[in-house]
PDB file of the backbone (N, CA, C, O) and the ligand in Angstrom, with CONECT records:
HET     ZN  A 101       1
ATOM      1  N   MET A   1       0.956   5.724  26.827  1.00  0.00           N
ATOM      2  CA  MET A   1       0.919   5.813  25.368  1.00  0.00           C
ATOM      3  C   MET A   1       1.143   4.430  24.764  1.00  0.00           C
ATOM      4  O   MET A   1       2.082   3.725  25.136  1.00  0.00           O
ATOM      5  N   ALA A   2       0.307   4.063  23.866  1.00  0.00           N
ATOM      6  CA  ALA A   2       0.393   2.725  23.290  1.00  0.00           C
ATOM      7  C   ALA A   2       1.552   2.626  22.314  1.00  0.00           C
ATOM      8  O   ALA A   2       1.855   3.560  21.571  1.00  0.00           O
ATOM      9  N   LYS A   3       2.172   1.491  22.340  1.00  0.00           N
ATOM     10  CA  LYS A   3       3.252   1.227  21.391  1.00  0.00           C
ATOM     11  C   LYS A   3       2.675   1.081  19.984  1.00  0.00           C
ATOM     12  O   LYS A   3       1.599   0.513  19.799  1.00  0.00           O
ATOM     13  N   GLY A   4       3.392   1.592  19.013  1.00  0.00           N
ATOM     14  CA  GLY A   4       2.935   1.439  17.642  1.00  0.00           C
ATOM     15  C   GLY A   4       1.768   2.338  17.293  1.00  0.00           C
ATOM     16  O   GLY A   4       1.004   2.059  16.368  1.00  0.00           O
ATOM     17  N   GLU A   5       1.642   3.395  18.024  1.00  0.00           N
ATOM     18  CA  GLU A   5       0.511   4.294  17.814  1.00  0.00           C
ATOM     19  C   GLU A   5       0.535   4.946  16.431  1.00  0.00           C
ATOM     20  O   GLU A   5      -0.506   5.218  15.834  1.00  0.00           O
ATOM     21  N   HIS A   6       1.740   5.186  15.944  1.00  0.00           N
ATOM     22  CA  HIS A   6       1.865   5.899  14.681  1.00  0.00           C
ATOM     23  C   HIS A   6       2.000   4.953  13.491  1.00  0.00           C
ATOM     24  O   HIS A   6       2.250   5.383  12.365  1.00  0.00           O
ATOM     25  N   ARG A   7       1.831   3.667  13.757  1.00  0.00           N
ATOM     26  CA  ARG A   7       1.878   2.720  12.650  1.00  0.00           C
ATOM     27  C   ARG A   7       0.532   2.716  11.942  1.00  0.00           C
ATOM     28  O   ARG A   7      -0.505   2.448  12.547  1.00  0.00           O
ATOM     29  N   ALA A   8       0.569   3.010  10.692  1.00  0.00           N
ATOM     30  CA  ALA A   8      -0.683   3.027   9.942  1.00  0.00           C
ATOM     31  C   ALA A   8      -0.718   1.838   8.991  1.00  0.00           C
ATOM     32  O   ALA A   8       0.276   1.518   8.338  1.00  0.00           O
ATOM     33  N   LYS A   9      -1.847   1.206   8.926  1.00  0.00           N
ATOM     34  CA  LYS A   9      -2.005   0.125   7.955  1.00  0.00           C
ATOM     35  C   LYS A   9      -2.375   0.707   6.606  1.00  0.00           C
ATOM     36  O   LYS A   9      -3.274   1.537   6.477  1.00  0.00           O
ATOM     37  N   LEU A  10      -1.650   0.239   5.616  1.00  0.00           N
ATOM     38  CA  LEU A  10      -1.874   0.759   4.283  1.00  0.00           C
ATOM     39  C   LEU A  10      -2.044  -0.380   3.304  1.00  0.00           C
ATOM     40  O   LEU A  10      -1.509  -1.473   3.491  1.00  0.00           O
ATOM     41  N   GLY A  11      -2.785  -0.108   2.280  1.00  0.00           N
ATOM     42  CA  GLY A  11      -2.881  -1.073   1.206  1.00  0.00           C
ATOM     43  C   GLY A  11      -2.073  -0.592   0.020  1.00  0.00           C
ATOM     44  O   GLY A  11      -1.847   0.604  -0.162  1.00  0.00           O
ATOM     45  N   LEU A  12      -1.643  -1.553  -0.783  1.00  0.00           N
ATOM     46  CA  LEU A  12      -1.017  -1.198  -2.049  1.00  0.00           C
ATOM     47  C   LEU A  12      -1.970  -1.613  -3.167  1.00  0.00           C
ATOM     48  O   LEU A  12      -2.268  -2.792  -3.358  1.00  0.00           O
ATOM     49  N   LYS A  13      -2.428  -0.620  -3.883  1.00  0.00           N
ATOM     50  CA  LYS A  13      -3.483  -0.832  -4.867  1.00  0.00           C
ATOM     51  C   LYS A  13      -2.926  -0.805  -6.276  1.00  0.00           C
ATOM     52  O   LYS A  13      -2.161   0.085  -6.649  1.00  0.00           O
ATOM     53  N   CYS A  14      -3.323  -1.786  -7.035  1.00  0.00           N
ATOM     54  CA  CYS A  14      -2.924  -1.852  -8.442  1.00  0.00           C
ATOM     55  C   CYS A  14      -3.535  -0.679  -9.199  1.00  0.00           C
ATOM     56  O   CYS A  14      -4.735  -0.426  -9.097  1.00  0.00           O
ATOM     57  N   SER A  15      -2.715   0.030  -9.951  1.00  0.00           N
ATOM     58  CA  SER A  15      -3.211   1.201 -10.666  1.00  0.00           C
ATOM     59  C   SER A  15      -3.982   0.815 -11.926  1.00  0.00           C
ATOM     60  O   SER A  15      -4.608   1.666 -12.557  1.00  0.00           O
ATOM     61  N   VAL A  16      -3.939  -0.452 -12.288  1.00  0.00           N
ATOM     62  CA  VAL A  16      -4.644  -0.905 -13.485  1.00  0.00           C
ATOM     63  C   VAL A  16      -6.034  -1.427 -13.136  1.00  0.00           C
ATOM     64  O   VAL A  16      -7.032  -0.954 -13.680  1.00  0.00           O
ATOM     65  N   CYS A  17      -6.101  -2.409 -12.221  1.00  0.00           N
ATOM     66  CA  CYS A  17      -7.388  -3.026 -11.912  1.00  0.00           C
ATOM     67  C   CYS A  17      -7.972  -2.531 -10.594  1.00  0.00           C
ATOM     68  O   CYS A  17      -9.094  -2.896 -10.243  1.00  0.00           O
ATOM     69  N   LYS A  18      -7.227  -1.706  -9.858  1.00  0.00           N
ATOM     70  CA  LYS A  18      -7.689  -1.077  -8.611  1.00  0.00           C
ATOM     71  C   LYS A  18      -7.901  -2.064  -7.463  1.00  0.00           C
ATOM     72  O   LYS A  18      -8.527  -1.718  -6.461  1.00  0.00           O
ATOM     73  N   ASN A  19      -7.399  -3.253  -7.594  1.00  0.00           N
ATOM     74  CA  ASN A  19      -7.474  -4.201  -6.493  1.00  0.00           C
ATOM     75  C   ASN A  19      -6.324  -3.960  -5.526  1.00  0.00           C
ATOM     76  O   ASN A  19      -5.207  -3.644  -5.935  1.00  0.00           O
ATOM     77  N   VAL A  20      -6.617  -4.115  -4.235  1.00  0.00           N
ATOM     78  CA  VAL A  20      -5.564  -4.001  -3.223  1.00  0.00           C
ATOM     79  C   VAL A  20      -4.915  -5.368  -3.072  1.00  0.00           C
ATOM     80  O   VAL A  20      -5.551  -6.325  -2.631  1.00  0.00           O
ATOM     81  N   ASN A  21      -3.661  -5.447  -3.439  1.00  0.00           N
ATOM     82  CA  ASN A  21      -2.968  -6.737  -3.453  1.00  0.00           C
ATOM     83  C   ASN A  21      -2.038  -6.940  -2.272  1.00  0.00           C
ATOM     84  O   ASN A  21      -1.695  -8.076  -1.944  1.00  0.00           O
ATOM     85  N   TYR A  22      -1.629  -5.873  -1.637  1.00  0.00           N
ATOM     86  CA  TYR A  22      -0.665  -5.981  -0.543  1.00  0.00           C
ATOM     87  C   TYR A  22      -1.097  -5.089   0.615  1.00  0.00           C
ATOM     88  O   TYR A  22      -1.642  -4.003   0.420  1.00  0.00           O
ATOM     89  N   ILE A  23      -0.839  -5.575   1.816  1.00  0.00           N
ATOM     90  CA  ILE A  23      -1.080  -4.778   3.013  1.00  0.00           C
ATOM     91  C   ILE A  23       0.259  -4.561   3.698  1.00  0.00           C
ATOM     92  O   ILE A  23       1.045  -5.494   3.860  1.00  0.00           O
ATOM     93  N   LYS A  24       0.506  -3.350   4.089  1.00  0.00           N
ATOM     94  CA  LYS A  24       1.736  -3.113   4.822  1.00  0.00           C
ATOM     95  C   LYS A  24       1.490  -2.068   5.901  1.00  0.00           C
ATOM     96  O   LYS A  24       0.480  -1.365   5.890  1.00  0.00           O
ATOM     97  N   THR A  25       2.420  -1.984   6.819  1.00  0.00           N
ATOM     98  CA  THR A  25       2.339  -0.961   7.849  1.00  0.00           C
ATOM     99  C   THR A  25       3.460   0.035   7.622  1.00  0.00           C
ATOM    100  O   THR A  25       4.504  -0.300   7.062  1.00  0.00           O
ATOM    101  N   ARG A  26       3.234   1.245   8.058  1.00  0.00           N
ATOM    102  CA  ARG A  26       4.216   2.290   7.848  1.00  0.00           C
ATOM    103  C   ARG A  26       4.157   3.264   9.004  1.00  0.00           C
ATOM    104  O   ARG A  26       3.089   3.554   9.543  1.00  0.00           O
ATOM    105  N   ASN A  27       5.304   3.755   9.366  1.00  0.00           N
ATOM    106  CA  ASN A  27       5.355   4.805  10.368  1.00  0.00           C
ATOM    107  C   ASN A  27       5.102   6.145   9.681  1.00  0.00           C
ATOM    108  O   ASN A  27       5.919   6.612   8.887  1.00  0.00           O
ATOM    109  N   LYS A  28       3.983   6.744   9.990  1.00  0.00           N
ATOM    110  CA  LYS A  28       3.588   7.976   9.307  1.00  0.00           C
ATOM    111  C   LYS A  28       4.514   9.144   9.610  1.00  0.00           C
ATOM    112  O   LYS A  28       4.595  10.106   8.847  1.00  0.00           O
ATOM    113  N   LEU A  29       5.199   9.045  10.721  1.00  0.00           N
ATOM    114  CA  LEU A  29       6.082  10.151  11.081  1.00  0.00           C
ATOM    115  C   LEU A  29       7.353  10.159  10.250  1.00  0.00           C
ATOM    116  O   LEU A  29       7.953  11.208  10.014  1.00  0.00           O
ATOM    117  N   ASN A  30       7.752   8.984   9.814  1.00  0.00           N
ATOM    118  CA  ASN A  30       9.010   8.874   9.070  1.00  0.00           C
ATOM    119  C   ASN A  30       8.831   9.070   7.579  1.00  0.00           C
ATOM    120  O   ASN A  30       9.698   9.625   6.904  1.00  0.00           O
ATOM    121  N   THR A  31       7.716   8.616   7.081  1.00  0.00           N
ATOM    122  CA  THR A  31       7.506   8.631   5.640  1.00  0.00           C
ATOM    123  C   THR A  31       6.265   9.444   5.309  1.00  0.00           C
ATOM    124  O   THR A  31       5.152   9.077   5.687  1.00  0.00           O
ATOM    125  N   LEU A  32       6.457  10.522   4.621  1.00  0.00           N
ATOM    126  CA  LEU A  32       5.321  11.397   4.340  1.00  0.00           C
ATOM    127  C   LEU A  32       4.811  11.249   2.904  1.00  0.00           C
ATOM    128  O   LEU A  32       3.618  11.400   2.641  1.00  0.00           O
ATOM    129  N   GLU A  33       5.710  10.958   2.001  1.00  0.00           N
ATOM    130  CA  GLU A  33       5.275  10.889   0.604  1.00  0.00           C
ATOM    131  C   GLU A  33       4.637   9.531   0.302  1.00  0.00           C
ATOM    132  O   GLU A  33       4.927   8.528   0.954  1.00  0.00           O
ATOM    133  N   LYS A  34       3.795   9.532  -0.666  1.00  0.00           N
ATOM    134  CA  LYS A  34       3.124   8.297  -1.053  1.00  0.00           C
ATOM    135  C   LYS A  34       4.052   7.447  -1.899  1.00  0.00           C
ATOM    136  O   LYS A  34       4.825   7.941  -2.720  1.00  0.00           O
ATOM    137  N   LEU A  35       3.943   6.151  -1.665  1.00  0.00           N
ATOM    138  CA  LEU A  35       4.798   5.236  -2.394  1.00  0.00           C
ATOM    139  C   LEU A  35       4.162   4.838  -3.714  1.00  0.00           C
ATOM    140  O   LEU A  35       2.941   4.780  -3.858  1.00  0.00           O
ATOM    141  N   LEU A  36       5.029   4.569  -4.660  1.00  0.00           N
ATOM    142  CA  LEU A  36       4.583   4.019  -5.926  1.00  0.00           C
ATOM    143  C   LEU A  36       5.540   2.884  -6.261  1.00  0.00           C
ATOM    144  O   LEU A  36       6.711   3.109  -6.569  1.00  0.00           O
ATOM    145  N   LEU A  37       5.028   1.674  -6.196  1.00  0.00           N
ATOM    146  CA  LEU A  37       5.895   0.515  -6.332  1.00  0.00           C
ATOM    147  C   LEU A  37       5.464  -0.350  -7.493  1.00  0.00           C
ATOM    148  O   LEU A  37       4.277  -0.477  -7.794  1.00  0.00           O
ATOM    149  N   LYS A  38       6.453  -0.943  -8.140  1.00  0.00           N
ATOM    150  CA  LYS A  38       6.137  -1.929  -9.169  1.00  0.00           C
ATOM    151  C   LYS A  38       6.059  -3.290  -8.504  1.00  0.00           C
ATOM    152  O   LYS A  38       7.036  -3.793  -7.950  1.00  0.00           O
ATOM    153  N   LYS A  39       4.875  -3.870  -8.575  1.00  0.00           N
ATOM    154  CA  LYS A  39       4.665  -5.162  -7.939  1.00  0.00           C
ATOM    155  C   LYS A  39       3.820  -6.042  -8.838  1.00  0.00           C
ATOM    156  O   LYS A  39       3.127  -5.578  -9.743  1.00  0.00           O
ATOM    157  N   PHE A  40       3.908  -7.333  -8.550  1.00  0.00           N
ATOM    158  CA  PHE A  40       3.125  -8.280  -9.334  1.00  0.00           C
ATOM    159  C   PHE A  40       1.665  -8.234  -8.906  1.00  0.00           C
ATOM    160  O   PHE A  40       1.356  -8.341  -7.719  1.00  0.00           O
ATOM    161  N   CYS A  41       0.786  -8.077  -9.853  1.00  0.00           N
ATOM    162  CA  CYS A  41      -0.642  -8.111  -9.573  1.00  0.00           C
ATOM    163  C   CYS A  41      -1.208  -9.442 -10.045  1.00  0.00           C
ATOM    164  O   CYS A  41      -1.093  -9.809 -11.214  1.00  0.00           O
ATOM    165  N   LYS A  42      -1.825 -10.160  -9.102  1.00  0.00           N
ATOM    166  CA  LYS A  42      -2.339 -11.485  -9.461  1.00  0.00           C
ATOM    167  C   LYS A  42      -3.596 -11.386 -10.318  1.00  0.00           C
ATOM    168  O   LYS A  42      -3.973 -12.343 -10.994  1.00  0.00           O
ATOM    169  N   HIS A  43      -4.238 -10.229 -10.286  1.00  0.00           N
ATOM    170  CA  HIS A  43      -5.444 -10.050 -11.096  1.00  0.00           C
ATOM    171  C   HIS A  43      -5.075  -9.724 -12.544  1.00  0.00           C
ATOM    172  O   HIS A  43      -5.669 -10.251 -13.485  1.00  0.00           O
ATOM    173  N   CYS A  44      -4.102  -8.862 -12.702  1.00  0.00           N
ATOM    174  CA  CYS A  44      -3.630  -8.518 -14.038  1.00  0.00           C
ATOM    175  C   CYS A  44      -2.651  -9.564 -14.566  1.00  0.00           C
ATOM    176  O   CYS A  44      -2.406  -9.651 -15.769  1.00  0.00           O
ATOM    177  N   ARG A  45      -2.104 -10.345 -13.662  1.00  0.00           N
ATOM    178  CA  ARG A  45      -1.096 -11.362 -13.970  1.00  0.00           C
ATOM    179  C   ARG A  45       0.147 -10.759 -14.606  1.00  0.00           C
ATOM    180  O   ARG A  45       0.752 -11.341 -15.506  1.00  0.00           O
ATOM    181  N   LYS A  46       0.504  -9.604 -14.127  1.00  0.00           N
ATOM    182  CA  LYS A  46       1.746  -8.985 -14.566  1.00  0.00           C
ATOM    183  C   LYS A  46       2.170  -7.949 -13.542  1.00  0.00           C
ATOM    184  O   LYS A  46       1.426  -7.640 -12.612  1.00  0.00           O
ATOM    185  N   VAL A  47       3.357  -7.423 -13.717  1.00  0.00           N
ATOM    186  CA  VAL A  47       3.855  -6.389 -12.815  1.00  0.00           C
ATOM    187  C   VAL A  47       3.243  -5.054 -13.221  1.00  0.00           C
ATOM    188  O   VAL A  47       3.328  -4.635 -14.376  1.00  0.00           O
ATOM    189  N   THR A  48       2.629  -4.403 -12.250  1.00  0.00           N
ATOM    190  CA  THR A  48       2.015  -3.100 -12.500  1.00  0.00           C
ATOM    191  C   THR A  48       2.455  -2.132 -11.412  1.00  0.00           C
ATOM    192  O   THR A  48       3.103  -2.521 -10.440  1.00  0.00           O
ATOM    193  N   GLU A  49       2.099  -0.880 -11.586  1.00  0.00           N
ATOM    194  CA  GLU A  49       2.373   0.095 -10.544  1.00  0.00           C
ATOM    195  C   GLU A  49       1.327  -0.021  -9.447  1.00  0.00           C
ATOM    196  O   GLU A  49       0.126  -0.097  -9.705  1.00  0.00           O
ATOM    197  N   HIS A  50       1.824  -0.032  -8.213  1.00  0.00           N
ATOM    198  CA  HIS A  50       0.934  -0.113  -7.060  1.00  0.00           C
ATOM    199  C   HIS A  50       1.063   1.154  -6.231  1.00  0.00           C
ATOM    200  O   HIS A  50       2.165   1.575  -5.878  1.00  0.00           O
ATOM    201  N   LYS A  51      -0.070   1.745  -5.929  1.00  0.00           N
ATOM    202  CA  LYS A  51      -0.092   2.973  -5.150  1.00  0.00           C
ATOM    203  C   LYS A  51      -0.574   2.694  -3.751  1.00  0.00           C
ATOM    204  O   LYS A  51      -1.374   1.788  -3.518  1.00  0.00           O
ATOM    205  N   GLU A  52      -0.080   3.481  -2.829  1.00  0.00           N
ATOM    206  CA  GLU A  52      -0.570   3.399  -1.455  1.00  0.00           C
ATOM    207  C   GLU A  52      -2.015   3.875  -1.371  1.00  0.00           C
ATOM    208  O   GLU A  52      -2.426   4.809  -2.059  1.00  0.00           O
ATOM    209  N   THR A  53      -2.755   3.218  -0.523  1.00  0.00           N
ATOM    210  CA  THR A  53      -4.105   3.677  -0.266  1.00  0.00           C
ATOM    211  C   THR A  53      -4.447   3.427   1.191  1.00  0.00           C
ATOM    212  O   THR A  53      -3.991   2.449   1.783  1.00  0.00           O
ATOM    213  N   ASP A  54      -5.236   4.295   1.760  1.00  0.00           N
ATOM    214  CA  ASP A  54      -5.661   4.124   3.145  1.00  0.00           C
ATOM    215  C   ASP A  54      -6.679   3.005   3.273  1.00  0.00           C
ATOM    216  O   ASP A  54      -6.813   2.383   4.326  1.00  0.00           O
ATOM    217  N   LYS A  55      -7.378   2.766   2.205  1.00  0.00           N
ATOM    218  CA  LYS A  55      -8.392   1.725   2.232  1.00  0.00           C
ATOM    219  C   LYS A  55      -7.756   0.377   1.978  1.00  0.00           C
ATOM    220  O   LYS A  55      -6.881   0.239   1.123  1.00  0.00           O
ATOM    221  N   LEU A  56      -8.201  -0.607   2.723  1.00  0.00           N
ATOM    222  CA  LEU A  56      -7.606  -1.935   2.614  1.00  0.00           C
ATOM    223  C   LEU A  56      -8.404  -2.842   1.697  1.00  0.00           C
ATOM    224  O   LEU A  56      -8.024  -3.992   1.476  1.00  0.00           O
ATOM    225  N   LYS A  57      -9.512  -2.334   1.157  1.00  0.00           N
ATOM    226  CA  LYS A  57     -10.302  -3.150   0.229  1.00  0.00           C
ATOM    227  C   LYS A  57     -10.614  -2.371  -1.037  1.00  0.00           C
ATOM    228  O   LYS A  57     -11.271  -2.893  -1.937  1.00  0.00           O
TER     229      LYS A  57
HETATM  230 ZN    ZN A 101      -4.049  -5.296 -11.332  1.00  0.00          ZN2+
END
């Protein structure tokens, strides 16, 4: 069994401009709910809500 099998790559997408600004990994077994984070968006040039997305682009 490969190490890190349950690590999923996720993007954090700006809810305003829909650009993926951050990439992170997460253990799907530990965290089931979707994250909603306030992060700085370089496209909007302000802090916006960022949602998890399976797509990295
Ligand atoms: Zn944005």
